[in-house]
N, C-alpha and C positions, 0 to 999 in steps of 0.2 A: 679380960685377957683373951687374946686370940688363940685359936686352936691351930697348932703348927704340926698337925699329923699329915703324913703323905700316904695315901691309900693306893694300892695297886690298881692300875688302869686309869688313874687320875691324870689329866693333862696339866702340866705345871710349867711355870717360868720361874727359874731359880736364880737368885743372886748369891754367888758363892765366893767366899774369901779366897784369894789367890795364895796358895801355900808357899809360893816363892817370893812373895812381896817383902817379907822381912830380910831377905838375902839379896835384894835387887842391887845393892852397891857392889856385890861380888861379880856381877856380870857386866858385859859391855853395855854402854848406853843404848837404850831402846829395846833391849832383849826382853825385859820384864816391864811392860808398859802400864798395866792397870792393877790397882789394888783388888779389884773384884772381877770375876768372870760371870757371864750371863749364859745360862743354858735353858733350852726349852725342849720339852718332849713328854713322853708318857712315862709315868712312874712304874717301875717293875722291881721285883725281888727275885733273887735266885737263892737256892738252898745254901750256897756257899758264902753268901754275904754275911758279914759280921752284924751283930745287933745294931751297931751305929752306922750302918751303910745303907744307901738307897741307890737304885739304878735309875737312869734316865735315858730313854731312847734317843738316838742321834739322827736317824733317818739315812745314815750312810751304811750301805750293805757290808762294807769292809770293817766298820767300827760301829756295830749295832747299838751298843749302849755304853755309857760311862758309869763308873761307880763313884759316888760322892759320899764323903763322911758327913754325917748330919750336923756335927758340931761346926762345920765350916759354912753351913747354909745361913745366910744373913737375912734373906727375904724370900717369901713364896708368893708368886703372883702380885708382886709390888707391895705386899704387906710386910713391913720391916719388924724384926725382933728388937725390942729395946734392951739395953744393957741391964736394966733393973729387973727383967723377967728372970725369976729364979728357976722356972721349969725349963729343962732343956728341950730342944726340938726332938720330937719323938717320931720314930719310924714305926711302921706297922709291927706289932708284936703278935706272933702266933705261937701258941703253946706247942711244944714238941709232943709227939706220941711216944709212949714208952711201951716196949715189948720185952717179954722174957723169952729168950731163945736158948734151946738146949744145944750144948756143944757136942762134938763127936765123942768126948769122954764121959758125957752125961752131966757135966757141970752146967749150971744155969747162968746166963749172962744177961745183964740188963742193957738194952739198946734203946737209945733215944733217936728218933728220926723226925726230920722236918723242924718246923718252928723257925724262929729268927736266929737260932744259933746253929753251929755245925752239928751234924749227926755224930753220935759217939757210942762206943761199946765199952763194957767193963772188962773185956778180955785182954790178955797180955799182947796178943797179936795186934790189936788195934793200938795199944799204947806204943808199940814198937814201929809199926808201919803206917798207922793212921787209916787203915782199912782192914776189913776182915769179912769172912763169909757170913757171920752173924748179922752184920750190917746189911749186906745184900739181901739176906732172907727177910729181915725186918722191913726193908724198903719194898719188897714184893708184897708183904702182908699189908703194908700201909696203902699201897696203890689201889 
């Protein structure tokens, strides 16, 4: 069984299932032409990518990279995934760093930074806004 891992910095040619293909009959003829799209570039990851997403550079300064869902990738460098393969295509997985940050009232909050998932904090402010000062402090410590 082939290894379908995409590592950061790796040059890759991807064959990706066109997400609009099942709906092609709803568009004017010729709008959705192909079942698959082909992309070539260098693999990259950003901290805001979901675990099932991978970035691929485009070479266009106005559109530096595209984000691709790994479940839509059919082939890497011409090597096709067979339907019988049970193992899903895997993106790079990095474990998050966990910090305990003291809040202004003395409460301790658990903050996870980095990794293949979004950063998170256990405080109410992060739950409400999706951002907090504890997260900023943990990111400084992680750097």
